[in-house]
Each structure stands twice: as structure tokens, then as C-alpha cells.
ROTOR-90245 format. One line per field, with one value per residue: x, y, z of N, C-alpha, C, O in turn; residue in three letters. Coordinates in nm, 4 decimals, always signed. Atoms other than C-alpha are relative to their C-alpha. Layout:
<sites>
neast = (X; ...)
nnorth = (Y; ...)
nup = (Z; ...)
caeast = (X; ...)
canorth = (Y; ...)
caup = (Z; ...)
ceast = (X; ...)
cnorth = (Y; ...)
cup = (Z; ...)
oeast = (X; ...)
onorth = (Y; ...)
oup = (Z; ...)
residu = (ALA; ...)
</sites>
This chain:
<sites>
neast = (+0.0612; +0.0121; +0.0839; +0.1226; +0.1415; +0.1636; -0.0330; +0.0952; +0.0114; +0.0649; +0.1203; +0.0367; -0.0375; +0.1022; +0.1274; +0.0419; +0.0023; +0.0600; +0.1296; +0.0929; +0.1157; +0.0640; +0.0157; +0.1514; +0.0073; +0.0641; +0.1149; +0.1340; -0.0073; +0.0241; +0.0685; +0.0628; -0.0424; +0.0903; +0.0236; +0.0351; -0.0176; +0.1275; +0.1280; -0.0094; +0.0537; +0.0806; +0.0530; -0.0007; +0.1542; +0.1446; +0.0130; +0.1061; -0.0438; +0.0895; -0.0384; -0.1557; +0.1154; +0.0500; -0.0955; +0.0221; -0.0273; -0.1113; -0.0719; -0.0715; -0.1373; -0.1606; -0.0304; +0.0151; -0.1027; -0.0783; +0.0060; +0.0550; -0.1221; -0.1014; +0.0298; -0.0509; -0.1107; -0.0640; +0.0496; -0.1443; -0.0888; +0.0582; -0.0440; -0.1335; -0.1087; +0.0012; -0.1820; -0.1504; -0.0459; +0.0375; -0.1004; -0.1173; -0.0666; -0.1326; -0.1411; +0.0000; +0.1109; +0.0211; +0.1108; +0.0366; +0.1123; +0.0578; +0.0872; +0.0935; +0.0901; +0.1039; +0.0994; +0.1355; +0.1024; +0.1302; +0.1381; +0.0980; +0.1344; +0.0851; +0.0759; +0.0543; +0.1125; +0.1275)
nnorth = (-0.0763; -0.0752; -0.0637; -0.0761; +0.0239; -0.0230; -0.1816; -0.1041; -0.1299; -0.1064; +0.0156; -0.0908; -0.1700; +0.0839; +0.0669; -0.1027; -0.1235; +0.0210; -0.0478; -0.1087; +0.0418; -0.0878; -0.1369; +0.0434; +0.1043; -0.0658; -0.0052; +0.1081; +0.0016; -0.0712; -0.0160; +0.0672; -0.0431; -0.1243; +0.1094; +0.0788; -0.0660; -0.0631; +0.0256; +0.0490; -0.1506; +0.0052; +0.0858; -0.0143; -0.1321; +0.0887; +0.0022; -0.0734; -0.0381; +0.0332; +0.1855; +0.1064; +0.0094; +0.1319; -0.0259; +0.0422; -0.1036; -0.0536; +0.0555; -0.0620; -0.1539; +0.0653; +0.0211; -0.1297; -0.0472; +0.1369; -0.0284; -0.1571; +0.0168; +0.1001; -0.0668; -0.1589; -0.0412; +0.0325; -0.1151; -0.0892; +0.0257; +0.0303; -0.1095; -0.0790; +0.0489; +0.0000; -0.1968; +0.0305; +0.0356; -0.1482; -0.1285; +0.0343; +0.0600; -0.0452; +0.0777; -0.0531; +0.1301; -0.0664; -0.0591; +0.0830; +0.0118; -0.1251; +0.0283; +0.0982; +0.0340; -0.1383; +0.0548; +0.0481; -0.0741; -0.0991; +0.1471; +0.0161; -0.1870; -0.0229; +0.1195; +0.0233; -0.1692; +0.0792)
nup = (+0.0091; -0.0159; -0.0733; +0.0757; -0.0290; -0.1198; -0.0131; -0.1053; -0.0884; +0.1047; -0.0448; -0.1269; +0.0654; +0.1109; -0.0336; -0.1513; +0.0496; -0.1139; +0.0869; -0.0983; +0.0502; +0.0294; -0.1433; -0.0327; -0.1257; -0.1254; +0.0085; -0.0432; -0.1016; -0.0445; +0.0011; -0.0933; -0.1231; -0.0587; -0.0619; -0.1355; -0.1093; +0.0283; -0.1022; -0.1859; -0.0644; -0.0530; -0.0716; -0.1123; -0.0429; +0.0017; -0.1217; -0.1693; -0.1588; -0.0639; +0.0498; -0.0018; -0.1487; +0.0378; +0.0571; +0.1075; +0.0993; -0.0574; +0.0980; +0.0977; -0.0413; -0.0604; +0.1788; +0.0868; +0.0277; +0.0053; +0.0987; -0.0070; -0.0921; +0.1047; +0.1227; -0.0085; -0.0149; +0.1679; +0.0707; -0.0085; +0.1130; +0.1941; +0.1055; -0.0609; +0.0900; +0.1692; +0.0036; +0.0092; +0.1087; +0.1106; -0.0652; +0.0039; -0.1004; -0.0091; -0.0351; -0.1852; -0.1053; -0.1481; +0.0875; +0.1307; -0.0740; +0.0378; +0.1173; +0.0003; -0.0816; +0.0428; +0.0745; -0.1083; -0.0868; +0.0706; +0.0388; -0.0740; -0.0480; +0.1115; +0.0155; -0.1057; +0.0248; +0.0322)
caeast = (+0.0030; +0.0817; +0.0783; +0.0068; -0.3273; -0.4390; -0.3216; -0.4179; -0.2921; -0.4006; -0.7726; -0.7949; -0.6646; -0.9937; -1.2274; -1.1641; -1.1912; -1.3436; -1.7132; -1.8917; -2.2425; -2.5052; -2.5953; -2.9139; -2.9087; -2.8157; -3.0536; -3.3468; -3.1238; -3.2017; -3.4952; -3.6032; -3.4360; -3.6063; -3.8808; -3.8763; -3.7752; -4.0664; -4.2828; -4.1355; -4.1671; -4.5297; -4.6001; -4.4616; -4.6948; -4.9739; -4.9230; -5.1315; -4.9493; -5.2414; -5.1891; -4.8076; -4.9963; -4.9973; -4.6917; -4.8428; -4.8523; -4.5053; -4.3896; -4.4246; -4.2830; -3.9725; -3.9958; -4.0536; -3.7822; -3.5057; -3.6186; -3.6845; -3.2996; -3.0846; -3.2730; -3.1741; -2.8580; -2.7590; -2.9272; -2.6976; -2.4206; -2.5212; -2.5275; -2.2167; -2.0318; -2.1312; -2.0488; -1.7373; -1.6805; -1.7690; -1.4740; -1.1357; -1.0091; -0.7741; -0.4609; -0.4787; -0.6735; -0.7530; -0.9125; -1.0344; -1.2506; -1.4037; -1.5053; -1.6966; -1.8244; -2.0058; -2.1252; -2.3103; -2.4521; -2.5911; -2.7630; -2.8968; -3.0502; -3.1568; -3.3133; -3.4702; -3.6549; -3.8667)
canorth = (-0.0209; +0.3482; +0.6101; +0.8210; +0.6656; +0.7426; +1.1405; +1.1290; +1.4072; +1.6279; +1.4028; +1.5872; +1.9390; +1.8507; +1.7450; +2.0514; +2.3588; +2.5711; +2.6438; +2.9813; +2.9157; +3.0934; +3.4733; +3.3787; +3.0990; +3.3982; +3.5881; +3.3003; +3.2385; +3.5674; +3.6168; +3.3337; +3.4084; +3.7429; +3.4898; +3.3422; +3.6093; +3.8165; +3.5328; +3.4340; +3.8483; +3.8004; +3.4761; +3.6453; +3.9472; +3.7543; +3.6008; +3.7402; +3.8018; +3.5801; +3.2200; +3.1682; +3.1498; +2.7889; +2.6487; +2.4054; +2.7349; +2.7972; +2.5952; +2.7996; +3.1291; +2.9106; +2.7877; +3.1589; +3.2637; +3.0197; +3.0444; +3.4176; +3.4619; +3.1957; +3.2975; +3.7270; +3.6479; +3.4301; +3.7403; +3.9628; +3.7627; +3.6945; +4.0702; +4.1492; +3.9176; +3.9701; +4.4308; +4.3036; +4.1222; +4.4577; +4.6563; +4.6611; +4.4560; +4.6058; +4.4524; +4.5683; +4.2612; +4.5461; +4.7831; +4.4794; +4.3512; +4.7257; +4.7304; +4.4109; +4.4490; +4.8405; +4.6161; +4.3944; +4.6441; +4.8456; +4.5024; +4.4316; +4.8077; +4.7499; +4.4479; +4.4908; +4.8852; +4.6481)
caup = (-0.0259; -0.0756; +0.1989; -0.1434; -0.1037; +0.2194; +0.2899; +0.6471; +0.7232; +0.3928; +0.4953; +0.7964; +0.6414; +0.4227; +0.6670; +0.9706; +0.7149; +0.8818; +0.7056; +0.7795; +0.8025; +0.5813; +0.7089; +0.6774; +0.9474; +1.1917; +1.0663; +1.1305; +1.4801; +1.6093; +1.5028; +1.6749; +2.0074; +2.0674; +2.0173; +2.2958; +2.5131; +2.3697; +2.4875; +2.8478; +2.9021; +2.8371; +2.9869; +3.2759; +3.2552; +3.2679; +3.5728; +3.9071; +4.2222; +4.3798; +4.1900; +4.2969; +4.6543; +4.5052; +4.4358; +4.1512; +4.0119; +4.0349; +3.7028; +3.4277; +3.5871; +3.6672; +3.2709; +3.1587; +3.3164; +3.2772; +2.9230; +2.9274; +3.0683; +2.8351; +2.5264; +2.6225; +2.7306; +2.3892; +2.2062; +2.3682; +2.2958; +1.9517; +1.8651; +2.0345; +1.8452; +1.5132; +1.5944; +1.6847; +1.3928; +1.1780; +1.3915; +1.4332; +1.7050; +1.9325; +2.0396; +2.4178; +2.6937; +2.8915; +2.5979; +2.3697; +2.7383; +2.8022; +2.4905; +2.5026; +2.8597; +2.6849; +2.4230; +2.6426; +2.8898; +2.6018; +2.4068; +2.6998; +2.8161; +2.4315; +2.4753; +2.8449; +2.6967; +2.5146)
ceast = (+0.1239; -0.0107; -0.0314; -0.1685; -0.0526; +0.0985; -0.0554; +0.0035; -0.1148; -0.1886; -0.0545; -0.0058; -0.1737; -0.1179; -0.0193; +0.0512; -0.0757; -0.0571; -0.0292; -0.1011; -0.0708; -0.0637; -0.1572; -0.0793; +0.0372; -0.0431; -0.1275; +0.0232; -0.0783; -0.1184; -0.0308; +0.0239; -0.0372; -0.1375; -0.0665; +0.0604; -0.1573; -0.0886; +0.0005; -0.0809; -0.1909; -0.0568; +0.0156; -0.0742; -0.0870; -0.0186; -0.0747; +0.0736; +0.0108; +0.0528; +0.1360; +0.0079; +0.0603; +0.1310; +0.0171; -0.0100; +0.1098; +0.0971; -0.0382; +0.0476; +0.0980; +0.0374; +0.0291; +0.1236; +0.1191; -0.0093; +0.0204; +0.1616; +0.1115; -0.0640; +0.0806; +0.1330; +0.0422; -0.1084; +0.0442; +0.0786; +0.0360; +0.0361; +0.1118; +0.0750; -0.0203; +0.0330; +0.1304; +0.0966; -0.0027; +0.0942; +0.1076; +0.0328; +0.0644; +0.0813; +0.0597; -0.1205; -0.0992; -0.0925; -0.1431; -0.1693; -0.0941; -0.0809; -0.1436; -0.0802; -0.1075; -0.0963; -0.1323; -0.1202; -0.0616; -0.0898; -0.0920; -0.0869; -0.0764; -0.1553; -0.1568; -0.1220; -0.0967; -0.1120)
cnorth = (+0.1722; +0.0988; +0.1778; +0.0427; +0.0194; +0.1204; -0.0013; +0.1394; +0.1890; -0.0429; +0.0842; +0.1333; +0.0062; +0.0392; +0.1502; +0.1525; +0.0441; +0.0236; +0.1716; -0.0750; +0.1276; +0.0956; -0.0144; -0.0501; +0.1176; +0.0721; -0.0914; -0.0452; +0.1406; +0.0345; -0.1389; +0.0016; +0.1757; -0.0457; -0.0742; +0.0874; +0.1026; -0.0425; -0.0423; +0.1615; -0.0231; -0.0973; +0.0690; +0.1281; +0.0023; -0.0534; +0.0806; -0.0541; -0.1607; -0.1375; -0.0479; +0.0010; -0.2073; +0.0144; -0.1115; +0.1117; +0.0578; -0.0384; +0.0447; +0.1605; -0.0510; -0.0167; +0.1452; +0.0306; +0.0479; +0.0432; +0.1637; +0.0516; -0.0899; +0.0571; +0.2007; +0.0011; -0.0716; +0.1297; +0.1550; -0.0458; -0.0370; +0.1602; +0.0670; -0.0977; +0.0317; +0.1795; -0.0454; -0.0923; +0.1200; +0.0680; -0.0496; -0.0352; +0.0870; -0.0946; +0.0002; -0.0936; +0.1377; +0.0763; -0.1004; -0.0103; +0.1743; -0.0038; -0.0788; +0.0213; +0.2328; -0.0848; -0.1107; +0.1023; +0.0469; -0.0709; -0.0092; +0.0892; -0.0445; -0.1357; +0.0042; +0.1277; -0.1219; -0.0447)
cup = (+0.0027; +0.0900; -0.1201; +0.0102; +0.1074; +0.0291; +0.0763; +0.0429; -0.0747; +0.0282; +0.0736; -0.1077; -0.0599; +0.0957; +0.1032; -0.0409; +0.0288; -0.1025; +0.0252; -0.0637; -0.0697; +0.0970; +0.0036; +0.1446; +0.1271; +0.0392; +0.1153; +0.1296; +0.0784; +0.0716; +0.0669; +0.1610; +0.0645; -0.0453; +0.1154; +0.0653; -0.0056; +0.0332; +0.1421; +0.0461; +0.0291; +0.0009; +0.2110; +0.0238; +0.1019; +0.1732; +0.1551; +0.1735; +0.0632; +0.0176; +0.0349; +0.1399; -0.0141; -0.0050; -0.1059; -0.1481; -0.0402; -0.1625; -0.1032; +0.0197; -0.0250; -0.1599; -0.0736; +0.0277; -0.0355; -0.1657; -0.0840; -0.0055; -0.1076; -0.1176; +0.0089; +0.0005; -0.1794; -0.0963; -0.0156; -0.0650; -0.1497; -0.0948; +0.0859; -0.1244; -0.1218; -0.0331; +0.0263; -0.1186; -0.1078; +0.0760; +0.0274; +0.1164; +0.0503; +0.0721; +0.1717; +0.0789; +0.0019; -0.1129; -0.0884; +0.1924; +0.0628; -0.0853; -0.0269; +0.1354; -0.0467; -0.0640; +0.0804; +0.1048; -0.0801; -0.0788; +0.1330; +0.0812; -0.1500; +0.0376; +0.1614; -0.0517; -0.0371; -0.0293)
oeast = (+0.2288; -0.1300; -0.0920; -0.2361; -0.1734; +0.2161; -0.1597; -0.0746; -0.1831; -0.2675; -0.1582; -0.0967; -0.2269; -0.2040; -0.1297; +0.1237; -0.1731; +0.0043; +0.0327; -0.1031; -0.0378; -0.0974; -0.2378; -0.1691; -0.0324; -0.0503; -0.1635; -0.0791; -0.1800; -0.1443; -0.0350; -0.0710; -0.0051; -0.2000; -0.1760; +0.1471; -0.2357; -0.1820; -0.0973; -0.1873; -0.2403; -0.1610; -0.0493; -0.1182; -0.1112; -0.0932; -0.0228; +0.0515; +0.1081; +0.1044; +0.1719; +0.1213; +0.0991; +0.1908; +0.1314; -0.0002; +0.0944; +0.1955; +0.0053; +0.1112; +0.1616; +0.1318; +0.1111; +0.2049; +0.1575; +0.0769; +0.0582; +0.1729; +0.1990; -0.0002; +0.1635; +0.1966; +0.0708; -0.1951; +0.0468; +0.0934; +0.1335; +0.0981; +0.1137; +0.1188; +0.0816; +0.1160; +0.2134; +0.2191; +0.0746; +0.0564; +0.1175; +0.0390; +0.1072; +0.0317; +0.1526; -0.2385; -0.2106; -0.2105; -0.2542; -0.2750; -0.2077; -0.1994; -0.2519; -0.1990; -0.1802; -0.2150; -0.2549; -0.2429; -0.1821; -0.2074; -0.2087; -0.1923; -0.1994; -0.2779; -0.2702; -0.2407; -0.1748; -0.1319)
onorth = (+0.1646; +0.1287; +0.2807; +0.1455; +0.0108; +0.0877; +0.0640; +0.2149; +0.2831; +0.0516; +0.1453; +0.1652; +0.0573; +0.1238; +0.1990; +0.2263; -0.0272; +0.0451; +0.2207; -0.1446; +0.2423; +0.0792; +0.0224; -0.0048; +0.1114; +0.0947; -0.0729; -0.0826; +0.1065; +0.0558; -0.0915; -0.0310; +0.2243; +0.0532; -0.1155; +0.0158; +0.1211; +0.0245; -0.0649; +0.1799; -0.0234; -0.0959; +0.0460; +0.1691; +0.0611; -0.0054; +0.1774; -0.1396; -0.2333; -0.1978; -0.1626; +0.0150; -0.2798; +0.1220; -0.1396; +0.1008; +0.1699; +0.0268; -0.0380; +0.2349; +0.0081; +0.0389; +0.1578; +0.0388; +0.1621; +0.1210; +0.1952; +0.0996; -0.0182; +0.1557; +0.2345; +0.0854; -0.0038; +0.0614; +0.2419; -0.0191; -0.0542; +0.1813; +0.1858; -0.0527; +0.0334; +0.2298; -0.0128; -0.0979; +0.1081; +0.1845; -0.1718; +0.0620; +0.1719; -0.1921; -0.0526; -0.0798; +0.1379; +0.0415; -0.0616; +0.0521; +0.1556; -0.0349; -0.0352; -0.0093; +0.2982; -0.0926; -0.1095; +0.0954; +0.0547; -0.0353; +0.0296; +0.0671; -0.0430; -0.1449; -0.0429; +0.1197; -0.1715; -0.1662)
oup = (+0.0667; +0.0938; -0.0902; +0.0147; +0.1294; +0.0130; +0.0735; +0.1008; -0.0343; +0.0251; +0.0478; -0.1844; +0.0387; +0.0715; +0.1271; +0.0258; +0.0530; -0.2070; +0.1197; -0.1652; -0.0398; +0.2143; +0.0891; +0.2156; +0.2285; +0.1600; +0.2315; +0.1869; +0.1388; +0.1901; +0.1804; +0.2323; +0.1729; -0.0072; +0.1536; +0.1155; +0.0876; +0.0773; +0.2134; +0.1051; +0.1419; -0.0646; +0.3131; +0.1312; +0.2074; +0.2586; +0.2108; +0.2594; +0.0834; +0.1117; +0.0083; +0.1858; +0.0776; -0.0050; -0.1421; -0.2703; -0.0887; -0.1975; -0.1833; -0.0550; -0.1122; -0.2160; -0.1645; -0.0644; -0.0604; -0.2066; -0.1968; -0.1183; -0.1560; -0.1544; -0.0756; -0.0628; -0.2781; -0.1510; -0.1027; -0.1843; -0.2229; -0.1990; +0.1181; -0.2303; -0.1908; -0.1088; -0.0586; -0.1294; -0.2028; +0.0632; +0.0388; +0.1916; -0.0278; +0.1287; +0.2330; +0.0468; -0.0504; -0.1164; -0.1246; +0.2022; +0.0192; -0.0738; -0.0661; +0.1241; +0.0281; -0.0320; +0.0913; +0.1130; -0.0564; -0.0861; +0.1368; +0.1408; -0.1437; +0.0324; +0.1530; -0.0201; +0.0440; -0.0294)
residu = (MET; SER; THR; ASP; ALA; TYR; ASP; VAL; GLU; ALA; LEU; LEU; ARG; ARG; ALA; PHE; THR; PRO; VAL; GLU; PRO; PRO; GLU; ARG; LEU; ALA; GLU; ARG; PHE; GLU; THR; THR; LEU; GLN; THR; LEU; THR; ASP; ALA; ALA; VAL; ASP; GLU; LEU; GLU; GLY; TRP; GLU; LEU; ARG; ALA; MET; LYS; ASP; PRO; ARG; ASN; TRP; VAL; ARG; PRO; VAL; VAL; ALA; SER; ALA; VAL; GLY; ALA; SER; ALA; GLY; THR; ALA; LEU; VAL; VAL; LEU; ARG; VAL; ARG; ALA; SER; GLN; LYS; LYS; LYS; GLN; GLN; SER; ARG; ASN; PRO; ALA; VAL; GLN; ALA; ARG; LYS; THR; ALA; ASP; ALA; VAL; ALA; SER; GLU; ALA; ARG; LYS; LEU; LEU; ARG; ARG)
</sites>
């Protein structure tokens, strides 16, 4: 057997070549996260505090809170990452960390205003 026939290194290099996802995928993902966040907020707004006395009524608000927090966090991360790809990155880690923190706070404020 010839080593040329089974060039494992070349096969691995081709298999692990980075692939950019379609841009439409990012848009659909962001839309889905926004929809989940809005649905969780709507669900929580509809609950009355009087109904919370019975522990059997706690499941829906707890799930809505978890879904809303998770989707909201993912949405903030997705938007910050997309905006940072467009901007030039700083070589100074402290400056980059500050810019990232500012961007996260800004996106979180935008999301909370809705």
C-alpha cells in the first residue's frame, strides 16, 4: 500500500477546514431568540401574584424565567459578537475587555427596554 493513497494528514486538513454558516442562519437564530424572549416576557406579565401562593402554579413562571434569561443572554452574546466582527479589534486585552463589557451592557439595555 502506498502512503500517497491514504494521506491522512491531507484528509484531516480538508475535513477540518472552517466553514462559514450562511448569513440567513444567523438572522433566523436571532429572530428565534427574540421570539422566545418576547414570549417569556408575555408569559410572566400575564401571571398574577395571588396565583403564586399555590406551588403548583410555580412551574410556568419558573420555566418562562429560565427561557427568557437564556434566550436573552444568547441574544446579547450573538449581537455583541456580530458587532465585534464588523469592527477592528484592539490588540490590548484590557481595552478589548472594556469594549466588550460596554457592548454587552448596551445590548442588554436595548433588550430590557422592549
